[in-house]
C-alpha positions as CSV (number, residue, x, y, z in Angstrom):
1,M,25.5,91.8,42.3
2,T,29.0,90.4,42.7
3,D,30.2,92.1,39.6
4,H,31.0,95.4,41.3
5,P,34.1,97.0,39.7
6,D,35.6,98.1,43.1
7,F,35.3,94.8,45.0
8,S,36.5,91.2,44.4
9,V,36.5,87.8,46.1
10,I,39.8,86.0,46.3
11,V,40.0,82.3,47.3
12,K,43.1,81.0,49.0
13,N,44.4,77.6,49.9
14,E,45.8,77.7,53.5
15,G,46.8,74.0,53.6
16,A,45.3,70.6,53.2
17,A,41.6,71.0,52.7
18,Q,41.7,74.5,54.2
19,W,40.3,77.1,51.8
20,E,39.2,80.6,52.7
21,W,37.8,83.6,50.9
22,E,38.7,87.3,51.2
23,I,37.0,90.4,50.0
24,Y,39.2,93.1,48.6
25,R,38.4,96.7,47.6
26,A,40.3,98.3,44.7
27,G,43.3,100.2,45.9
28,R,43.7,98.3,49.2
29,K,46.4,95.7,49.9
30,S,44.6,94.1,52.8
31,P,41.2,92.4,52.7
32,I,38.2,94.3,54.1
33,K,36.5,91.0,55.1
34,R,37.5,87.4,55.3
35,S,35.9,84.0,56.1
36,E,35.8,83.0,59.7
37,V,36.0,79.3,58.9
38,F,37.9,77.1,56.4
39,F,36.2,75.2,53.6
40,S,37.1,71.7,52.4
41,N,37.4,72.8,48.7
42,E,37.8,75.8,46.5
43,A,34.3,75.7,45.1
44,E,32.7,75.9,48.5
45,A,34.9,78.8,49.5
46,N,34.2,80.6,46.3
47,R,30.4,80.1,46.6
48,A,30.5,81.3,50.3
49,G,32.7,84.3,49.3
50,R,30.4,85.4,46.5
51,K,27.4,85.2,48.9
52,A,29.3,87.2,51.5
53,L,30.2,89.8,48.8
54,T,26.6,90.1,47.7
55,L,25.5,90.7,51.3
56,F,28.3,93.1,51.9
57,L,27.5,95.1,48.7
58,S,23.8,95.3,49.6
59,N,24.7,96.7,53.0
60,F,27.4,99.0,51.5
61,Q,24.9,100.4,49.0
62,N,22.3,100.9,51.6
63,E,24.8,103.0,53.7
64,A,26.0,105.1,50.8
65,P,25.0,108.7,50.8
66,R,22.4,109.8,48.3
């Protein structure tokens, strides 16, 4: 479910052992959601970001008009 064409997860290094994820929507310059904590490595941040995107997309699709 993380392969939605309009959304992506970006992982950033904010310093020594401080990784975070951000969710972006196509056409926006700022993230629509970001991690509230830092992660000790890129893989952990990526895994958590993809999980957050999956949850976000499931909520997003449930709210979409039909």
